[in-house]
LOKEDO-170429 format. One record per residue (C-alpha): residue in one letter; x, y, z. Coordinates in Angstrom, 2 decimals, padded with zeros to 5 digits. Example, Ala and Ser with C-alpha at 12.3 -4.5 7.8 and 13.67 -1.06 7.14 Angstrom:
<recs>
aa | px | py | pz
A | 012.30 | -004.50 | 007.80;
S | 013.67 | -001.06 | 007.14;
</recs>
This chain:
<recs>
aa | px | py | pz
X | 020.04 | 030.00 | 220.99;
X | 018.92 | 033.47 | 222.11;
X | 015.61 | 033.71 | 223.92;
X | 013.08 | 035.25 | 221.61;
X | 010.71 | 038.01 | 222.64;
X | 007.03 | 037.11 | 222.82;
X | 004.92 | 039.54 | 220.79;
X | 001.16 | 039.72 | 220.59;
X | -000.59 | 039.00 | 217.31;
X | -000.47 | 041.96 | 214.91;
X | 001.96 | 043.80 | 217.18;
X | 004.59 | 043.86 | 214.42;
X | 002.65 | 046.76 | 212.88;
X | 003.27 | 049.09 | 215.80;
X | 006.43 | 047.72 | 217.41;
X | 010.03 | 047.74 | 216.28;
X | 011.11 | 044.10 | 216.07;
X | 014.83 | 043.27 | 216.27;
X | 016.53 | 040.34 | 214.53;
X | 017.20 | 038.60 | 217.84;
X | 013.47 | 038.61 | 218.57;
X | 012.62 | 036.11 | 215.85;
X | 013.63 | 032.66 | 214.61;
X | 015.18 | 032.22 | 211.17;
X | 015.77 | 029.01 | 209.17;
X | 019.53 | 029.36 | 209.58;
X | 019.07 | 028.60 | 213.29;
X | 017.79 | 025.08 | 212.70;
X | 019.36 | 022.66 | 215.17;
X | 021.01 | 019.38 | 214.28;
X | 017.85 | 017.64 | 215.47;
X | 015.77 | 019.80 | 213.11;
X | 018.04 | 018.82 | 210.24;
X | 017.70 | 015.13 | 211.12;
X | 013.91 | 015.43 | 211.15;
X | 013.92 | 017.14 | 207.76;
X | 016.34 | 014.57 | 206.33;
X | 014.15 | 011.70 | 207.55;
X | 011.08 | 013.26 | 205.95;
X | 012.94 | 013.89 | 202.70;
X | 014.21 | 010.31 | 202.70;
X | 010.58 | 009.15 | 202.95;
X | 009.64 | 011.44 | 200.05;
X | 012.48 | 010.22 | 197.82;
X | 011.95 | 006.52 | 198.54;
X | 008.18 | 006.26 | 198.83;
X | 006.53 | 009.19 | 197.03;
X | 008.63 | 010.39 | 194.11;
X | 009.11 | 006.95 | 192.48;
X | 005.37 | 006.23 | 192.76;
X | 003.74 | 009.48 | 191.67;
X | 001.74 | 007.86 | 188.88;
X | 000.43 | 005.18 | 191.24;
X | -000.57 | 007.84 | 193.76;
X | -002.21 | 009.88 | 191.00;
X | -004.44 | 006.91 | 190.19;
X | -005.97 | 007.23 | 193.67;
X | -004.67 | 003.85 | 194.82;
X | -006.23 | 003.63 | 198.29;
X | -004.25 | 000.57 | 199.37;
X | -000.99 | 002.26 | 198.50;
X | -002.09 | 005.52 | 200.14;
X | -002.83 | 003.62 | 203.35;
X | 000.58 | 001.96 | 203.20;
X | 002.17 | 005.42 | 202.88;
X | 000.29 | 006.64 | 205.97;
X | 001.47 | 003.60 | 207.92;
X | 005.07 | 004.08 | 206.80;
X | 004.89 | 007.76 | 207.69;
X | 003.53 | 006.72 | 211.09;
X | 006.44 | 004.35 | 211.69;
X | 008.82 | 007.22 | 210.91;
X | 007.03 | 009.59 | 213.29;
X | 005.83 | 011.87 | 210.46;
X | 002.11 | 011.69 | 211.34;
X | 002.38 | 012.54 | 215.01;
X | 004.62 | 015.61 | 215.12;
X | 001.85 | 017.59 | 216.86;
X | 000.59 | 014.69 | 218.97;
X | 001.96 | 014.54 | 222.54;
X | 004.15 | 011.56 | 223.37;
X | 001.68 | 010.48 | 226.05;
X | -000.79 | 009.65 | 223.27;
X | 001.57 | 007.90 | 220.87;
X | 002.93 | 010.94 | 219.03;
X | 006.29 | 012.66 | 218.79;
X | 005.43 | 015.88 | 220.61;
X | 007.70 | 017.95 | 218.36;
X | 007.91 | 021.72 | 218.20;
X | 006.11 | 023.64 | 215.46;
X | 009.35 | 024.26 | 213.59;
X | 009.79 | 020.49 | 213.23;
X | 006.18 | 020.14 | 212.13;
X | 006.78 | 022.76 | 209.44;
X | 009.91 | 020.93 | 208.28;
X | 008.01 | 017.66 | 207.90;
X | 005.14 | 019.44 | 206.14;
X | 007.53 | 021.22 | 203.79;
X | 009.46 | 018.04 | 203.01;
X | 006.35 | 015.98 | 202.23;
X | 005.27 | 018.71 | 199.78;
X | 008.67 | 018.67 | 198.05;
X | 007.61 | 016.15 | 195.42;
X | 006.46 | 016.63 | 191.85;
X | 002.87 | 015.87 | 192.84;
X | 000.91 | 017.33 | 195.72;
X | -001.74 | 014.62 | 196.10;
X | -000.21 | 012.79 | 199.03;
X | 000.93 | 016.04 | 200.62;
X | -002.69 | 017.22 | 200.62;
X | -003.98 | 013.94 | 202.04;
X | -001.24 | 013.86 | 204.68;
X | -001.71 | 017.52 | 205.57;
X | -005.46 | 017.09 | 206.08;
X | -004.86 | 014.01 | 208.22;
X | -002.10 | 015.40 | 210.46;
X | -003.47 | 018.94 | 210.62;
X | -007.16 | 019.75 | 210.59;
X | -008.09 | 016.07 | 210.98;
X | -006.00 | 015.35 | 214.09;
X | -005.47 | 018.70 | 215.80;
X | -009.09 | 019.21 | 216.93;
X | -008.61 | 016.22 | 219.22;
X | -005.12 | 017.33 | 220.32;
X | -006.30 | 020.80 | 221.40;
X | -010.00 | 020.31 | 222.15;
X | -010.46 | 016.63 | 222.94;
X | -010.88 | 015.33 | 226.49;
X | -008.61 | 012.74 | 228.04;
X | -010.76 | 009.80 | 226.97;
X | -010.97 | 011.04 | 223.37;
X | -007.22 | 011.57 | 223.18;
X | -006.51 | 008.07 | 224.47;
X | -009.03 | 006.46 | 222.12;
X | -007.98 | 008.15 | 218.89;
X | -004.63 | 009.93 | 218.83;
X | -002.36 | 006.89 | 218.86;
X | -004.24 | 005.38 | 215.90;
X | -003.96 | 008.61 | 213.94;
X | -000.27 | 009.08 | 214.75;
X | 000.51 | 005.52 | 213.69;
X | -001.32 | 005.90 | 210.39;
X | -003.57 | 003.04 | 211.40;
X | -006.51 | 005.39 | 210.94;
X | -006.88 | 008.29 | 208.48;
X | -008.69 | 011.48 | 209.50;
X | -010.81 | 014.01 | 207.62;
X | -012.31 | 017.41 | 208.42;
X | -015.97 | 018.03 | 207.58;
X | -016.92 | 021.71 | 207.60;
X | -017.94 | 022.82 | 204.09;
X | -021.51 | 022.26 | 202.89;
X | -023.37 | 023.00 | 199.65;
X | -024.66 | 026.27 | 201.15;
X | -021.94 | 026.89 | 203.74;
X | -018.47 | 027.42 | 202.28;
X | -016.80 | 030.64 | 203.39;
X | -019.91 | 031.26 | 205.50;
X | -019.22 | 028.17 | 207.62;
X | -021.61 | 029.10 | 210.42;
X | -024.49 | 028.83 | 207.96;
X | -024.18 | 025.03 | 208.22;
X | -027.40 | 023.09 | 207.74;
X | -026.22 | 019.78 | 209.20;
X | -028.17 | 019.13 | 212.38;
X | -027.63 | 017.10 | 215.55;
X | -030.53 | 016.07 | 217.80;
X | -030.09 | 014.33 | 221.15;
X | -031.77 | 010.94 | 221.32;
X | -034.63 | 010.41 | 223.76;
X | -032.47 | 008.27 | 226.05;
X | -029.68 | 010.89 | 226.01;
X | -027.00 | 008.44 | 224.87;
X | -026.27 | 009.74 | 221.38;
X | -026.90 | 012.46 | 218.82;
X | -028.54 | 011.89 | 215.45;
X | -026.65 | 013.76 | 212.73;
X | -028.31 | 014.63 | 209.43;
X | -026.77 | 016.58 | 206.58;
X | -024.12 | 016.60 | 203.88;
X | -020.56 | 017.88 | 203.78;
X | -018.75 | 018.46 | 200.49;
X | -015.18 | 018.64 | 199.15;
X | -013.90 | 016.49 | 201.99;
X | -010.23 | 015.56 | 201.61;
X | -009.69 | 011.85 | 202.45;
X | -013.47 | 011.47 | 202.14;
X | -013.48 | 007.90 | 200.79;
X | -010.51 | 006.76 | 202.90;
X | -011.04 | 008.33 | 206.31;
X | -011.76 | 006.21 | 209.37;
X | -012.54 | 009.26 | 211.49;
X | -014.27 | 012.54 | 210.70;
X | -014.26 | 015.83 | 212.58;
X | -017.81 | 017.00 | 211.87;
X | -019.61 | 020.26 | 212.62;
X | -023.36 | 020.32 | 213.11;
X | -025.94 | 022.49 | 214.82;
X | -027.45 | 020.96 | 217.93;
X | -031.18 | 021.66 | 217.89;
X | -030.58 | 023.62 | 214.70;
X | -028.65 | 026.48 | 216.34;
X | -025.74 | 025.45 | 218.60;
X | -022.71 | 024.99 | 216.31;
X | -020.87 | 021.97 | 217.70;
X | -017.95 | 019.70 | 216.85;
X | -018.21 | 015.90 | 216.86;
X | -015.80 | 013.00 | 216.41;
X | -017.50 | 010.58 | 214.03;
X | -016.15 | 007.12 | 213.20;
X | -016.63 | 005.64 | 209.76;
X | -018.36 | 002.60 | 211.31;
X | -021.05 | 004.61 | 213.09;
X | -024.51 | 003.83 | 211.64;
X | -025.63 | 006.41 | 209.07;
X | -022.25 | 007.49 | 207.62;
X | -021.60 | 007.21 | 203.88;
X | -019.64 | 008.99 | 201.18;
X | -020.56 | 010.10 | 197.69;
X | -018.58 | 009.74 | 194.44;
X | -015.07 | 011.09 | 193.99;
X | -014.89 | 014.64 | 192.65;
X | -013.32 | 015.00 | 189.20;
X | -010.74 | 017.64 | 190.03;
X | -008.41 | 019.93 | 188.11;
X | -005.43 | 018.87 | 190.21;
X | -004.42 | 016.81 | 193.26;
X | -006.11 | 013.94 | 191.47;
X | -004.45 | 011.31 | 193.66;
X | -006.15 | 012.55 | 196.82;
X | -009.65 | 011.43 | 197.73;
X | -012.26 | 014.21 | 197.68;
X | -015.90 | 013.24 | 198.20;
X | -019.12 | 014.38 | 199.82;
X | -019.87 | 012.82 | 203.23;
X | -023.50 | 012.10 | 204.00;
X | -025.00 | 011.71 | 207.47;
X | -028.44 | 010.11 | 207.65;
X | -029.62 | 009.60 | 211.20;
X | -025.95 | 009.00 | 212.03;
X | -025.66 | 007.86 | 215.63;
X | -022.85 | 009.63 | 217.47;
X | -022.33 | 008.84 | 221.17;
X | -022.55 | 011.85 | 223.47;
X | -019.00 | 010.99 | 224.55;
X | -017.87 | 012.10 | 221.08;
X | -018.86 | 015.73 | 221.41;
X | -015.70 | 017.83 | 221.05;
X | -015.18 | 020.48 | 223.75;
X | -018.75 | 021.57 | 224.54;
X | -022.07 | 021.89 | 222.78;
X | -022.21 | 025.30 | 221.11;
X | -018.44 | 025.79 | 221.07;
X | -017.77 | 024.36 | 217.62;
X | -016.79 | 027.73 | 216.16;
X | -013.82 | 027.94 | 218.54;
X | -012.60 | 024.56 | 217.34;
X | -013.26 | 025.13 | 213.65;
X | -011.68 | 028.54 | 213.27;
X | -008.67 | 027.98 | 215.51;
X | -007.79 | 024.66 | 213.94;
X | -007.99 | 026.44 | 210.60;
X | -005.51 | 029.01 | 211.91;
X | -002.96 | 026.24 | 212.44;
X | -003.93 | 024.69 | 209.13;
X | -003.13 | 028.01 | 207.44;
X | 000.42 | 028.36 | 208.68;
X | 001.03 | 024.65 | 207.95;
X | -000.25 | 025.22 | 204.43;
X | 002.30 | 028.04 | 204.26;
X | 005.03 | 025.51 | 205.06;
X | 003.66 | 023.06 | 202.52;
X | 003.70 | 025.55 | 199.66;
X | 007.25 | 026.59 | 200.54;
X | 008.22 | 023.00 | 199.74;
X | 006.46 | 023.31 | 196.39;
X | 008.16 | 026.64 | 195.67;
X | 011.61 | 025.19 | 196.35;
X | 010.86 | 022.29 | 194.04;
X | 009.72 | 024.72 | 191.33;
X | 012.96 | 026.71 | 191.59;
X | 015.02 | 023.51 | 191.42;
X | 013.13 | 022.13 | 188.40;
X | 013.35 | 025.48 | 186.62;
X | 017.10 | 025.71 | 187.20;
X | 017.73 | 022.15 | 186.02;
X | 015.75 | 022.63 | 182.83;
X | 017.23 | 026.05 | 182.08;
X | 020.75 | 024.61 | 182.26;
X | 019.85 | 021.84 | 179.78;
X | 017.61 | 023.58 | 177.24;
X | 019.38 | 025.34 | 174.35;
X | 018.10 | 028.04 | 172.01;
X | 020.05 | 030.20 | 169.58;
X | 023.11 | 028.09 | 170.36;
X | 023.06 | 028.93 | 174.09;
X | 021.69 | 027.46 | 177.29;
X | 018.57 | 029.40 | 178.10;
X | 019.87 | 030.02 | 181.63;
X | 022.29 | 032.53 | 180.08;
X | 019.42 | 034.76 | 178.91;
X | 018.62 | 037.78 | 181.06;
X | 014.87 | 037.26 | 181.23;
X | 015.30 | 033.63 | 182.31;
X | 017.74 | 034.75 | 185.00;
X | 015.16 | 037.30 | 186.08;
X | 012.57 | 034.56 | 186.49;
X | 014.91 | 032.31 | 188.47;
X | 015.83 | 035.19 | 190.75;
X | 012.25 | 036.31 | 191.37;
X | 011.08 | 032.76 | 192.09;
X | 013.91 | 032.38 | 194.62;
X | 013.36 | 035.77 | 196.25;
X | 009.63 | 035.30 | 196.78;
X | 010.25 | 031.81 | 198.14;
X | 012.89 | 033.23 | 200.50;
X | 010.34 | 035.69 | 201.89;
X | 007.65 | 033.00 | 202.24;
X | 010.09 | 030.69 | 204.01;
X | 011.18 | 033.50 | 206.34;
X | 007.64 | 034.33 | 207.47;
X | 006.53 | 030.70 | 207.87;
X | 009.36 | 029.74 | 210.21;
X | 009.10 | 033.03 | 212.07;
X | 005.41 | 032.21 | 212.56;
X | 006.08 | 028.62 | 213.63;
X | 008.57 | 029.71 | 216.29;
X | 006.21 | 032.41 | 217.59;
X | 003.45 | 029.83 | 217.93;
X | 005.89 | 027.52 | 219.71;
X | 006.73 | 030.29 | 222.14;
X | 003.14 | 031.17 | 223.00;
X | 002.10 | 027.52 | 223.33;
X | 005.11 | 026.85 | 225.57;
X | 004.01 | 029.69 | 227.85;
X | 000.81 | 027.82 | 228.79;
X | 000.49 | 026.34 | 232.25;
X | -000.26 | 022.62 | 232.67;
X | -003.84 | 023.53 | 233.47;
X | -004.13 | 025.61 | 230.30;
X | -002.72 | 022.78 | 228.17;
X | -005.66 | 020.63 | 229.27;
X | -008.21 | 023.44 | 228.91;
X | -009.82 | 023.69 | 225.43;
X | -010.93 | 027.28 | 226.06;
X | -007.36 | 028.30 | 226.93;
X | -006.07 | 026.52 | 223.83;
X | -008.56 | 028.42 | 221.70;
X | -007.40 | 031.77 | 223.14;
X | -003.74 | 030.87 | 222.66;
X | -004.05 | 029.71 | 219.05;
X | -006.26 | 032.67 | 218.13;
X | -003.53 | 035.11 | 219.12;
X | -001.70 | 034.71 | 215.79;
X | -004.76 | 034.50 | 213.54;
X | -003.52 | 037.46 | 211.47;
X | -000.06 | 036.00 | 210.92;
X | -001.50 | 032.57 | 210.06;
X | -003.73 | 034.12 | 207.39;
X | -000.76 | 036.06 | 206.02;
X | 001.35 | 032.90 | 205.75;
X | -001.48 | 031.15 | 203.90;
X | -002.18 | 033.95 | 201.43;
X | 001.41 | 034.88 | 200.71;
X | 002.61 | 031.30 | 200.44;
X | -000.19 | 030.10 | 198.16;
X | 000.17 | 033.09 | 195.85;
X | 003.95 | 032.66 | 195.78;
X | 003.55 | 029.02 | 194.75;
X | 001.15 | 030.05 | 191.99;
X | 003.74 | 032.55 | 190.78;
X | 006.54 | 029.98 | 190.87;
X | 004.49 | 027.28 | 189.16;
X | 003.47 | 029.71 | 186.42;
X | 007.04 | 030.84 | 185.81;
X | 008.17 | 027.21 | 185.81;
X | 005.76 | 026.41 | 182.98;
X | 006.98 | 029.49 | 181.11;
X | 010.62 | 028.41 | 181.40;
X | 009.69 | 024.96 | 180.09;
X | 007.81 | 026.57 | 177.22;
X | 005.70 | 024.18 | 175.15;
X | 007.06 | 021.21 | 177.10;
X | 005.60 | 022.68 | 180.27;
X | 002.12 | 022.50 | 178.79;
X | 002.29 | 018.77 | 178.07;
X | 001.49 | 015.98 | 180.49;
X | 004.76 | 014.30 | 179.46;
X | 006.59 | 016.57 | 181.90;
X | 005.78 | 016.89 | 185.64;
X | 005.47 | 020.67 | 185.35;
X | 001.94 | 020.47 | 183.99;
X | 000.82 | 018.50 | 187.04;
X | 002.54 | 020.91 | 189.42;
X | 000.76 | 023.83 | 187.79;
X | -002.66 | 022.21 | 188.23;
X | -001.93 | 021.01 | 191.75;
X | -000.85 | 024.45 | 192.94;
X | -004.14 | 026.18 | 192.18;
X | -006.17 | 024.65 | 195.02;
X | -004.06 | 026.30 | 197.74;
X | -005.71 | 029.68 | 197.26;
X | -009.05 | 028.02 | 198.09;
X | -008.05 | 025.59 | 200.86;
X | -008.24 | 026.65 | 204.54;
X | -010.50 | 029.59 | 203.73;
X | -010.18 | 031.37 | 200.39;
X | -007.53 | 034.06 | 200.12;
X | -010.33 | 036.61 | 199.87;
X | -011.85 | 035.47 | 203.16;
X | -008.42 | 035.49 | 204.78;
X | -007.85 | 039.06 | 203.63;
X | -011.12 | 040.07 | 205.28;
X | -010.07 | 038.21 | 208.44;
X | -006.76 | 040.07 | 208.64;
X | -008.36 | 043.50 | 208.66;
X | -011.37 | 042.52 | 210.78;
X | -009.18 | 040.89 | 213.43;
X | -006.87 | 043.89 | 213.69;
X | -009.66 | 046.44 | 214.02;
X | -011.61 | 044.26 | 216.45;
X | -008.56 | 043.91 | 218.69;
X | -007.91 | 047.63 | 218.47;
X | -011.47 | 048.42 | 219.59;
X | -011.16 | 045.98 | 222.51;
X | -007.82 | 047.44 | 223.62;
X | -005.93 | 044.21 | 222.87;
X | -003.73 | 045.93 | 220.29;
X | -002.57 | 049.54 | 220.61;
X | -003.35 | 050.21 | 216.95;
X | -005.55 | 053.25 | 217.55;
X | -002.86 | 054.93 | 219.62;
X | -000.32 | 054.36 | 216.85;
X | -002.78 | 055.76 | 214.29;
X | -003.27 | 058.86 | 216.44;
X | 000.49 | 059.48 | 216.60;
X | 000.76 | 059.45 | 212.81;
X | -002.28 | 061.70 | 212.47;
X | -000.86 | 064.16 | 215.03;
X | 002.32 | 064.29 | 213.00;
X | 000.29 | 065.20 | 209.91;
X | -001.75 | 067.79 | 211.80;
X | 001.47 | 069.58 | 212.68;
X | 002.05 | 070.08 | 208.97;
X | 003.65 | 068.15 | 206.16;
X | 006.15 | 065.59 | 207.47;
X | 009.81 | 066.41 | 207.12;
X | 011.49 | 064.77 | 204.12;
X | 013.04 | 061.54 | 205.30;
X | 016.80 | 061.46 | 205.24;
X | 018.27 | 058.55 | 203.34;
X | 020.17 | 056.32 | 205.80;
X | 023.85 | 056.11 | 205.01;
X | 025.10 | 053.42 | 207.36;
X | 024.67 | 049.67 | 207.44;
X | 024.16 | 047.30 | 204.49;
X | 020.36 | 047.18 | 204.96;
X | 019.76 | 050.57 | 206.64;
X | 017.77 | 051.87 | 203.68;
X | 015.55 | 048.78 | 203.69;
X | 015.00 | 049.18 | 207.43;
X | 013.96 | 052.78 | 206.80;
X | 011.52 | 051.70 | 204.08;
X | 009.97 | 049.10 | 206.41;
X | 009.36 | 051.68 | 209.12;
X | 007.94 | 054.06 | 206.53;
X | 005.62 | 051.32 | 205.28;
X | 004.23 | 050.85 | 208.79;
X | 003.54 | 054.58 | 209.16;
X | 001.87 | 054.73 | 205.76;
X | -000.39 | 051.80 | 206.66;
X | -001.35 | 053.50 | 209.93;
X | -002.11 | 056.70 | 208.03;
X | -004.35 | 054.94 | 205.49;
X | -006.03 | 052.73 | 208.09;
X | -006.73 | 055.70 | 210.34;
X | -008.29 | 057.76 | 207.56;
X | -010.40 | 054.80 | 206.40;
X | -011.61 | 054.07 | 209.94;
X | -012.42 | 057.71 | 210.67;
X | -014.31 | 058.28 | 207.44;
X | -016.14 | 054.96 | 207.15;
X | -016.41 | 053.90 | 210.81;
X | -018.73 | 050.90 | 211.14;
X | -019.30 | 050.84 | 207.37;
X | -015.64 | 049.96 | 206.75;
X | -016.23 | 046.21 | 206.88;
X | -018.77 | 046.56 | 204.05;
X | -016.21 | 048.16 | 201.73;
X | -014.38 | 044.98 | 200.82;
X | -012.12 | 046.60 | 198.26;
X | -010.76 | 048.97 | 200.91;
X | -010.41 | 046.15 | 203.44;
X | -008.46 | 044.09 | 200.89;
X | -006.10 | 047.00 | 200.17;
X | -005.40 | 047.40 | 203.89;
X | -004.91 | 043.64 | 204.32;
X | -002.42 | 043.55 | 201.46;
X | -000.46 | 046.37 | 203.07;
X | -000.36 | 044.43 | 206.36;
X | 000.78 | 041.30 | 204.55;
X | 003.54 | 043.05 | 202.65;
X | 004.80 | 044.74 | 205.81;
X | 005.04 | 041.35 | 207.56;
X | 006.73 | 039.90 | 204.48;
X | 009.28 | 042.71 | 204.22;
X | 010.01 | 042.57 | 207.93;
X | 010.40 | 038.78 | 208.00;
X | 012.90 | 038.83 | 205.15;
X | 014.75 | 041.86 | 206.46;
X | 015.16 | 040.51 | 210.00;
X | 016.39 | 037.19 | 208.61;
X | 018.96 | 038.87 | 206.38;
X | 020.09 | 041.15 | 209.23;
X | 020.58 | 038.11 | 211.46;
X | 022.64 | 036.33 | 208.80;
X | 024.70 | 039.47 | 208.21;
X | 025.50 | 039.68 | 211.92;
X | 027.15 | 036.27 | 211.67;
X | 029.42 | 037.71 | 208.96;
X | 028.96 | 034.62 | 206.82;
X | 030.82 | 036.01 | 203.82;
X | 029.22 | 035.67 | 200.41;
X | 026.23 | 033.75 | 201.81;
X | 025.13 | 036.86 | 203.67;
X | 025.44 | 038.88 | 200.48;
X | 022.80 | 036.69 | 198.80;
X | 020.40 | 037.25 | 201.70;
X | 020.98 | 041.00 | 201.54;
X | 020.46 | 041.02 | 197.78;
X | 017.14 | 039.17 | 198.08;
X | 015.82 | 041.64 | 200.65;
X | 016.98 | 044.68 | 198.71;
X | 015.18 | 043.49 | 195.60;
X | 012.03 | 042.49 | 197.44;
X | 011.64 | 045.72 | 199.41;
X | 012.54 | 047.85 | 196.38;
X | 009.76 | 046.17 | 194.42;
X | 007.22 | 046.01 | 197.26;
X | 007.22 | 049.49 | 198.79;
X | 005.72 | 051.20 | 195.70;
X | 002.77 | 048.81 | 195.97;
X | 002.21 | 049.86 | 199.58;
X | 002.27 | 053.53 | 198.54;
X | -000.18 | 052.86 | 195.72;
X | -002.59 | 050.93 | 197.95;
X | -002.50 | 053.67 | 200.58;
X | -003.34 | 056.27 | 197.94;
X | -006.19 | 054.11 | 196.62;
X | -007.65 | 053.89 | 200.13;
X | -007.32 | 057.63 | 200.66;
X | -008.78 | 058.39 | 197.23;
X | -011.90 | 056.35 | 198.01;
X | -012.63 | 057.75 | 201.47;
X | -011.33 | 061.33 | 201.49;
X | -012.54 | 064.54 | 199.91;
X | -010.89 | 065.33 | 196.61;
X | -009.43 | 068.61 | 197.78;
X | -007.50 | 066.75 | 200.51;
X | -005.86 | 064.27 | 198.16;
X | -002.83 | 066.28 | 196.99;
X | -001.83 | 066.95 | 200.60;
X | -002.25 | 063.31 | 201.62;
X | -000.53 | 061.94 | 198.54;
X | 002.38 | 064.26 | 199.25;
X | 002.52 | 063.12 | 202.87;
X | 002.62 | 059.46 | 201.81;
X | 005.45 | 060.11 | 199.34;
X | 007.38 | 062.15 | 201.87;
X | 007.02 | 059.52 | 204.58;
X | 008.43 | 056.92 | 202.24;
X | 011.25 | 058.93 | 200.71;
X | 011.34 | 056.19 | 198.11;
X | 014.01 | 056.13 | 195.41;
X | 014.13 | 053.05 | 193.16;
X | 017.42 | 051.20 | 192.98;
X | 019.07 | 049.22 | 190.22;
X | 018.07 | 045.64 | 190.95;
X | 019.25 | 044.00 | 187.72;
X | 022.76 | 043.21 | 189.06;
X | 021.26 | 041.88 | 192.31;
X | 018.88 | 039.60 | 190.43;
X | 021.71 | 038.34 | 188.25;
X | 023.81 | 037.71 | 191.36;
X | 021.08 | 035.49 | 192.85;
X | 020.24 | 033.81 | 189.54;
X | 023.86 | 032.84 | 188.98;
X | 023.87 | 031.00 | 192.28;
X | 020.61 | 029.22 | 191.37;
X | 022.09 | 028.18 | 188.04;
X | 025.37 | 027.02 | 189.53;
X | 023.72 | 024.94 | 192.25;
X | 020.66 | 023.97 | 190.16;
X | 018.46 | 024.47 | 193.22;
X | 016.89 | 026.98 | 195.60;
X | 019.88 | 029.09 | 196.68;
X | 019.18 | 029.84 | 200.36;
</recs>
C-alpha cells in the first residue's frame, strides 16, 4: 500500500489533496476483511435473531453479548495488547463499529459503542500504568461494562458548567463526589464510570469510579423514543468515595480528556451510522423488489429508483469520509514516539488535531442516516409506520445520533471555531489563503472558469477547487466585517461550517472515485464516478447559496451584485443531467438487493 501523506487538521481546505494521499475502503486488507466478517458473524448469530429480547432491556443477555464480543476481540480493538486488548488500527475499529450497527435495531450498538469508545478510551489515552493494568483487561473481555458520565441537568452542551463536585478528604486518601449525571448510556449496567467533577468547585477533573464505591447509585430507566434496549439512567453520587489513585490524568485537566475522547467518539459514531445506512439501503431494495403496485414491482418506478440511488450515494460519501478519517488518525497516532504514547498531554494534542474532521464525520453521518431511515419508511409506505416491520424501529433509533456526542448544532459551532482559532494561532494557513482569494478579487472580477475537457472527473475536480475558493471568500468577508463578533452570529457560523463539511464530503468521495478509476476496474469504477458526479452536481449549488447568504448578512447592499457575480464566476457551475446516472446506480442496487459499493 502507498504511504499516505500526513496532513494537519483542516488543511484540506487550503491544500490540494491527491488520491494517493488518502485511504479508501477498496484498500482494505485481507486481515481487515476477516475482522469485518468476524464482527458480522457475531451480529448475525447473536444480535439479529434476538432483537426483541434485546429491546426488552434484558440485562443478563446484554452482559452475555458483551462477554461473547470480548471473546471475539470486538471490545478491545482500541486497547493495547499489553493490557488484554487487540491493539488494532482505527480502520479495523471502524469496521467492527460499522458491523455491530448493521442490525435492524441499534440498542446493542449504542451500548457497545459507549462501552468500547467513550467508556474505555479515557483510560487507554489518559490513564496511568496502574489504571490501565487494573481496568482495561476487564473492559476488553466484557467482564465489566463501562459508561461515560458528563451530562448533567444544567450542563449538556455547556459541559464545563458541571455542578458535580469533588472534595479531597481530610486524610488525603480519597475524594468525595456529590452530584448527578443524566442520560447515561449503560447507566444501570455499568461496573465502571468515567465521571467529571469540579475539584473544590472549580477544577474540572476526570475520575474512574467503580460501581461498588460507597455513594454510587442510579435512577430509573428513561422512557425513550428509540434505542429502547439500551440502559439509560441518571447516576447519582452522594459522598461517593473515590481513591486519589483514580484521578484520570491530573486534577484540572478533565476538559482535555472529555473533549478529545468525544472527538474519537464522533468519528466512531460516523462509522456506526454508516452501518445503519447500508442496512437501510439493503432493506429498501429488498422491499422494493417484492412490493407490487399497478401490476409492477415498485422498484421499476422512477421515483423509487431515485430514492434508492440517493440513499446509496449519500452513504457512499459518508463511508468515504469515515475511513479517510480513520486512516488519518491512524497515521498521526502512529507518528507518536514511545514517550508520547505514555504521555496524556501528548495524546490530547494528537487527538485534537482532527477535531474538525471528527465533527464533520459525526454530523454528516448522522444526518445521512436520518435521510436513509426516512426514505426507507417512505418506500415501505403504510407498512413502514407499523411496529410489525423493523423499519419503524430503525426510524426511531436513528434520531438519537444527531444528539449523541455533542449535538450537531454544537459540532457545527466547533468546526468554525476550531478553524478560526487555529488560523489566529498560525497553526493553519487559512488567513493567507483568504488573502490570496481577496487579492484576486481586488484585481477585478475573476476570469470565467474554463470547463475542463479531459478526464472522467475533471469537471468535478474543478468544482471542488472552486468550492474551496468560494468558502475562503465568504469566510474572509465574514471575518473582516464581524471580527470578534463572528462567534456570536451562529447562523453565519453554521453556514460556514456546512460549507466546510460539504467540501470535505465532496473531496472524500471524489478522491475515492479517482483512486478506483486509476485501477481501471471496468464497470465498478463507472458506479463510483456516477455517484460522485451526482453528489457534486447536487452539492455545489448549496455551497454557492450559503456563501451568498453569508455575504448578504455581513456586506453592504451595494457590494452584493459584485460579490454574487464573483461567486458565480468562480464556480462556473452548469447543472448536468443526473437522471441517467441515478438510474444506473439504482439498477445495481435493485439487482444486488444491497448497498452497491
